[in-house]
C-alpha positions as CSV (number, residue, x, y, z in Angstrom):
1,M,1.9,12.8,2.2
2,T,1.1,16.0,3.9
3,G,-0.3,16.8,7.3
4,I,2.9,17.6,9.4
5,G,2.4,21.0,10.9
6,V,5.8,22.5,11.2
7,A,5.6,25.9,9.6
8,D,3.3,28.8,9.8
9,G,2.5,29.9,6.2
10,S,0.2,32.7,7.2
11,G,2.8,35.4,6.8
12,L,2.1,36.6,10.3
13,E,4.7,36.5,13.0
14,A,4.1,33.4,15.1
15,R,3.6,33.6,18.9
16,R,6.7,32.5,20.8
17,T,6.2,30.5,23.9
18,L,9.0,29.4,26.3
19,V,8.3,26.1,28.1
20,R,10.5,25.3,31.1
21,S,10.7,22.0,32.9
22,A,12.8,20.2,35.5
23,R,13.7,17.6,32.9
24,V,13.5,17.4,29.2
25,V,13.7,13.8,27.9
26,D,13.7,12.4,24.4
27,A,15.6,9.7,22.4
28,A,18.8,11.7,22.8
29,G,18.7,11.5,26.6
30,T,17.8,13.8,29.5
31,T,18.5,17.5,30.1
32,A,18.0,19.0,33.5
33,D,16.5,22.4,34.0
34,G,15.5,22.5,30.4
35,W,13.7,24.9,28.2
36,V,12.0,24.8,24.8
37,L,11.2,27.8,22.7
38,V,8.1,27.2,20.6
39,D,7.6,29.5,17.6
40,G,4.1,28.9,16.1
41,D,4.0,25.2,15.4
42,V,7.7,24.5,15.4
43,I,10.4,24.2,18.0
44,R,12.8,27.1,17.4
45,A,15.4,26.5,20.1
46,V,16.2,24.3,23.1
47,G,18.6,24.7,26.0
48,S,19.0,24.5,29.8
49,G,19.8,26.9,32.7
50,P,18.7,30.4,33.5
51,D,19.7,32.1,30.3
52,V,16.7,31.9,28.1
53,P,15.5,33.7,24.9
54,A,12.8,36.3,24.8
55,A,9.2,35.0,24.4
56,D,5.7,36.3,24.4
57,E,4.7,33.7,27.0
58,V,6.5,31.6,29.6
59,V,5.1,28.3,30.8
60,D,6.9,27.0,33.9
61,L,6.1,23.4,34.4
62,G,8.0,23.1,37.7
63,D,9.1,19.5,38.5
64,A,7.5,18.1,35.3
65,V,9.2,15.8,32.8
66,L,8.8,17.2,29.3
67,V,8.8,14.7,26.4
68,P,7.9,14.8,22.7
69,G,4.3,14.1,21.7
70,F,3.6,10.4,21.3
71,V,3.1,9.0,17.8
72,D,0.6,6.0,17.6
73,L,1.0,3.9,14.4
74,H,-1.9,1.7,15.3
75,G,-5.2,2.5,17.0
76,H,-8.8,1.9,16.2
77,G,-10.6,4.4,18.4
78,G,-11.5,5.4,22.0
79,G,-14.0,7.4,24.0
80,G,-16.8,5.1,22.7
81,A,-16.0,5.9,19.0
82,S,-14.2,4.0,16.2
83,Y,-12.4,5.4,13.3
84,E,-15.0,3.8,11.0
85,D,-17.7,6.0,12.6
86,E,-19.2,9.1,10.9
87,S,-17.6,11.1,13.7
88,F,-14.6,10.0,15.8
89,A,-13.7,13.3,17.4
90,A,-14.2,11.7,20.8
91,A,-11.6,9.0,20.0
92,L,-9.0,11.6,19.0
93,A,-9.8,13.7,22.1
94,V,-9.2,10.7,24.5
95,H,-5.8,9.8,23.0
96,R,-4.7,13.4,22.8
97,A,-5.5,13.9,26.5
98,H,-3.2,11.0,27.1
99,G,-0.3,12.4,25.1
100,T,-0.8,11.1,21.6
101,T,-0.2,14.1,19.4
102,R,0.0,12.3,16.0
103,S,-2.2,9.4,15.1
104,V,-2.4,6.9,12.3
105,L,-6.1,5.8,12.2
106,S,-6.4,2.0,11.8
107,L,-9.3,0.5,9.9
108,V,-10.4,-3.1,10.2
109,A,-11.3,-5.3,7.2
110,N,-14.5,-4.1,5.6
111,P,-15.9,-4.3,2.0
112,L,-13.9,-2.1,-0.4
113,D,-16.8,0.4,-0.8
114,A,-17.0,0.8,3.0
115,L,-13.2,1.3,3.2
116,V,-13.4,3.9,0.5
117,T,-16.1,5.8,2.5
118,S,-13.9,5.7,5.6
119,L,-10.9,7.0,3.6
120,D,-13.0,9.9,2.3
121,R,-14.2,10.7,5.9
122,V,-10.6,10.7,7.2
123,R,-9.5,12.9,4.3
124,E,-12.0,15.5,5.4
125,V,-10.6,15.5,8.9
126,M,-7.1,15.7,7.7
127,A,-7.8,18.8,5.7
128,S,-8.1,20.8,9.0
129,D,-6.3,18.6,11.5
130,P,-2.5,18.1,10.9
131,L,-2.3,15.8,13.9
132,V,-4.0,13.0,11.9
133,L,-1.3,11.4,9.9
134,G,-3.5,9.2,7.7
135,V,-4.9,5.7,7.7
136,H,-3.6,2.3,8.4
137,L,-5.5,-0.3,6.4
138,E,-5.1,-3.3,8.8
139,G,-7.5,-5.2,6.5
140,P,-8.4,-6.6,4.1
141,F,-5.2,-8.4,3.0
142,L,-5.0,-10.7,6.0
143,S,-4.7,-14.5,6.4
144,P,-8.0,-16.2,7.2
145,Q,-6.1,-18.5,9.5
146,N,-4.9,-15.6,11.6
147,K,-7.6,-13.0,11.1
148,G,-7.8,-11.9,14.8
149,A,-10.8,-9.5,15.3
150,H,-11.4,-9.1,11.6
151,N,-14.5,-10.4,9.8
152,A,-13.4,-13.3,7.6
153,A,-16.1,-12.5,5.1
154,F,-14.3,-9.2,4.2
155,L,-10.8,-10.6,3.7
156,L,-9.3,-10.4,0.3
157,D,-6.2,-11.4,-1.6
158,P,-4.2,-8.3,-2.7
159,T,-5.1,-8.5,-6.3
160,P,-4.1,-5.7,-8.7
161,D,-7.7,-4.5,-8.9
162,A,-8.1,-4.3,-5.1
163,V,-4.8,-2.5,-4.7
164,D,-5.8,-0.1,-7.5
165,T,-9.0,0.7,-5.7
166,L,-7.4,1.4,-2.4
167,L,-4.5,3.4,-3.8
168,G,-6.9,5.5,-5.9
169,A,-9.3,6.2,-3.1
170,G,-6.5,6.5,-0.5
171,A,-4.3,9.0,-2.3
172,G,-2.8,11.3,0.3
173,V,-4.6,9.4,3.1
174,V,-3.3,5.8,3.2
175,R,-0.2,6.0,5.3
176,Q,0.4,2.2,5.9
177,V,-1.1,-1.1,5.2
178,T,-0.8,-4.6,6.7
179,I,-0.4,-7.6,4.3
180,A,0.0,-11.3,5.0
181,P,3.0,-12.1,2.7
182,E,1.9,-15.7,2.0
183,L,-1.3,-14.5,0.1
184,P,-1.3,-14.8,-3.7
185,G,0.1,-11.5,-5.2
186,A,1.3,-10.2,-1.9
187,L,4.9,-9.4,-2.9
188,D,3.7,-7.5,-6.0
189,A,1.2,-5.6,-3.9
190,I,3.9,-4.7,-1.3
191,E,6.1,-3.3,-4.1
192,R,3.2,-1.3,-5.5
193,F,2.2,0.2,-2.1
194,V,5.8,1.1,-1.3
195,A,6.2,2.7,-4.7
196,A,3.2,4.9,-3.9
197,G,4.8,6.0,-0.6
198,V,2.8,3.7,1.7
199,T,4.5,2.0,4.6
200,V,3.9,-1.7,4.5
201,A,3.6,-4.0,7.5
202,V,3.7,-7.8,7.7
203,G,1.0,-9.1,10.0
204,H,-2.1,-11.2,10.6
205,T,-0.2,-14.0,8.9
206,V,0.8,-17.6,9.0
207,C,4.0,-17.0,7.0
208,S,7.4,-18.6,7.4
209,Y,10.7,-16.9,8.2
210,E,11.5,-17.1,4.5
211,Q,8.2,-15.5,3.4
212,A,8.6,-12.7,5.9
213,S,12.1,-12.1,4.7
214,A,10.9,-12.0,1.1
215,A,8.3,-9.4,2.1
216,F,11.0,-7.2,3.8
217,D,13.1,-7.5,0.7
218,A,10.1,-6.4,-1.4
219,G,9.9,-3.2,0.8
220,A,7.8,-4.0,3.9
221,T,9.4,-2.3,6.9
222,L,7.0,-2.9,9.8
223,L,5.7,-5.9,11.8
224,T,2.1,-5.4,12.9
225,H,1.7,-6.0,16.7
226,A,4.6,-8.4,17.2
227,Y,3.7,-11.8,18.6
228,N,0.0,-11.3,18.0
229,A,-1.8,-12.8,15.0
230,M,1.3,-14.5,13.7
231,P,3.2,-17.8,14.4
232,G,5.2,-17.9,17.6
233,I,8.9,-18.5,17.6
234,H,9.8,-22.1,17.1
235,H,13.4,-23.4,17.2
236,R,13.1,-25.1,13.8
237,A,10.5,-22.9,12.2
238,P,11.3,-19.4,13.5
239,G,8.5,-17.5,11.7
240,P,8.2,-13.8,11.1
241,I,9.3,-12.4,14.4
242,P,13.0,-13.5,14.2
243,A,12.9,-12.4,10.5
244,A,11.9,-8.9,11.6
245,V,14.4,-8.9,14.5
246,A,17.2,-9.9,12.1
247,D,16.4,-7.1,9.6
248,D,17.6,-3.6,10.6
249,R,15.2,-2.1,8.1
250,V,12.2,-3.3,10.1
251,T,10.3,-1.6,12.9
252,L,8.3,-3.9,15.2
253,E,5.1,-2.8,16.8
254,L,4.4,-3.9,20.3
255,I,1.2,-3.6,22.4
256,L,2.6,-3.2,25.9
257,D,-0.6,-3.5,28.0
258,G,0.3,-6.6,29.9
259,V,-2.5,-8.5,28.1
260,H,-1.4,-8.9,24.5
261,V,2.2,-9.8,25.4
262,H,3.7,-10.9,28.7
263,P,6.2,-8.3,30.0
264,S,9.0,-10.8,30.1
265,V,8.5,-11.6,26.4
266,A,8.1,-7.9,25.6
267,S,11.5,-7.4,27.2
268,L,13.1,-10.0,25.1
269,L,11.9,-8.2,22.0
270,L,12.9,-4.8,23.2
271,D,16.4,-6.2,23.9
272,A,16.7,-8.1,20.6
273,A,15.5,-5.2,18.4
274,S,16.9,-2.4,20.5
275,G,15.8,1.0,19.1
276,R,13.4,-0.6,16.6
277,V,10.3,-1.4,18.7
278,A,7.4,1.1,18.4
279,L,4.9,1.0,21.2
280,V,1.3,1.1,19.8
281,T,-2.1,1.1,21.5
282,D,-4.2,-1.0,19.0
283,A,-6.9,0.8,21.1
284,M,-10.6,0.2,20.2
285,G,-13.6,2.3,21.2
286,A,-13.5,1.3,24.9
287,A,-10.2,3.1,25.5
288,G,-11.0,6.0,27.9
289,A,-14.5,4.6,28.3
290,A,-16.3,2.1,30.5
291,D,-16.5,-1.6,30.2
292,G,-19.4,-2.9,28.2
293,S,-20.5,-3.9,24.7
294,Y,-18.9,-2.3,21.7
295,T,-18.3,-3.0,18.0
296,L,-15.0,-3.3,16.1
297,G,-15.9,-3.0,12.5
298,S,-18.8,-5.4,12.1
299,L,-17.9,-7.6,15.1
300,A,-19.4,-7.4,18.5
301,V,-16.9,-6.9,21.3
302,T,-17.3,-7.3,25.1
303,V,-15.0,-5.4,27.4
304,E,-14.5,-6.6,31.0
305,H,-11.9,-5.2,33.4
306,G,-10.4,-3.3,30.4
307,V,-9.8,-6.4,28.3
308,A,-11.6,-6.4,24.9
309,L,-12.7,-9.8,23.4
310,V,-14.7,-10.7,20.3
311,A,-18.1,-11.5,21.9
312,G,-18.4,-15.1,22.9
313,T,-14.8,-15.9,22.1
314,E,-11.3,-15.7,23.7
315,T,-10.0,-13.6,20.7
316,I,-8.5,-10.3,21.8
317,A,-10.2,-7.4,20.0
318,G,-7.7,-4.6,20.3
319,S,-7.0,-2.9,23.6
320,T,-8.1,-0.2,26.0
321,L,-4.5,1.1,26.2
322,T,-3.3,4.7,26.0
323,Q,0.2,5.7,25.1
324,D,1.0,7.2,28.5
325,Q,0.1,3.9,30.2
326,A,2.4,2.1,27.6
327,L,5.2,4.5,28.7
328,R,4.7,3.6,32.4
329,N,4.5,-0.1,31.5
330,A,7.8,0.2,29.5
331,V,9.5,1.6,32.6
332,A,7.9,-0.4,35.3
333,L,7.2,-3.8,33.6
334,A,9.8,-4.0,30.9
335,G,12.6,-2.3,32.7
336,R,13.4,0.3,30.1
337,S,15.2,3.6,30.9
338,L,13.0,6.6,30.5
339,P,14.8,7.9,27.3
340,D,14.5,4.5,25.7
341,A,10.8,4.2,26.7
342,V,10.1,7.7,25.4
343,A,11.9,6.9,22.1
344,A,9.7,3.8,21.6
345,L,6.6,6.2,21.6
346,T,8.2,9.0,19.6
347,A,11.3,8.8,17.6
348,V,11.0,5.1,16.6
349,P,7.4,5.3,15.2
350,A,8.3,8.7,13.5
351,R,11.2,6.9,11.8
352,A,9.0,4.0,10.7
353,L,6.9,6.6,8.8
354,G,9.9,8.4,7.3
355,L,9.1,11.4,9.5
356,E,12.2,11.3,11.7
357,D,13.3,14.7,10.6
358,R,10.1,16.4,11.8
359,L,8.5,14.3,14.6
360,G,9.6,12.5,17.7
361,R,12.3,14.8,19.1
362,I,12.6,17.9,21.1
363,A,15.1,19.7,18.9
364,P,15.1,22.8,16.6
365,G,13.1,22.4,13.5
366,Y,10.9,19.7,14.9
367,A,7.1,20.0,15.3
368,A,6.1,21.6,18.5
369,D,4.4,18.4,19.9
370,L,5.1,18.3,23.7
371,V,3.8,16.3,26.6
372,A,4.3,17.4,30.2
373,L,4.4,14.5,32.7
374,T,4.5,14.3,36.5
375,P,7.5,12.6,38.0
376,A,5.2,9.5,38.2
377,L,4.7,9.9,34.4
378,E,1.1,11.0,34.5
379,V,0.1,13.5,31.7
380,T,-0.6,17.0,32.9
381,R,-0.5,19.1,29.7
382,V,-0.2,18.4,25.9
383,W,0.7,20.6,23.0
384,G,0.2,19.5,19.4
385,A,1.7,21.6,16.6
386,G,2.3,24.3,19.2
387,R,-1.3,24.5,20.5
388,P,-2.6,23.2,23.8
389,I,-4.7,20.1,23.1
390,G,-5.0,18.3,26.5
């Protein structure tokens, strides 16, 4: 797939910007008095101290913490908009202002023709926006027994025809897909999606440990929002979570908003699968917007005190989380070091998408995606592909 802005193909000399910060933090650790040389949309050099390369512009961030741009594998919208809408610019703007520089746009279960329309719409956006990495088809291949905030009427088994339709319509757009591995034809579907370059996740499932392990052996490498919409851990029937923890090939998504997963249980996962947990938002349209009534796909959602529920139920319908809040929660609630917390928002999700050599680090050759934070980890400035975006 394309859409990773890391090189200026215009033939013109790119503008060089030197960004200085009290601390530069990424998965490799912390550098004091650091600087980053941005050349167009790529990081050209990094270092520390007073000796710096020549640049057209110098941005001195003072006491800021400079981190890589956040990568969100799983989000449904924000700013009052959903990624199924005709226009979702407001959703992208909200998350970019909170540090998310690369987004996978998640779609809920809908009829196949509606999903095809959404894929076409995202393709148009991707043609001019390298910060959109593609689509996550969270539906329709989900268990009716663990559908969460998905319309049961639109759930399907992953038949060859359904897979053909989505692969054909989603060429160059579908980045990942969630599949319940116990469904008929699921393992064959996993193999076909993987062969097409799509990252496959296990989720919205009632599968056993053995079924999850079979899915991972078939090529699935993600667990969709761990703990949520799947069997919990039982000492005689461990289920998919321990299967994912036990498999070093698997990255585990985690919604660290204090609602979806208790911080103590989140910490258990972060310890057990160290370096393999990707913090995601699963944000719906109310992220960055007021409480009230919304829709998620075809379902009515009520948001009160920032908690989204399918209207009239106790079913959580996504979150109102942003990635900067997830970072603060990882440090304050889950006890992570800052480099580890940053990695869970940057290098880990980039690796899950096979983009670890271009995204998620502050190092030469990487995309110039940067977030400036106050010492209290509040976002002050954001660059995506070398351009200010927040």
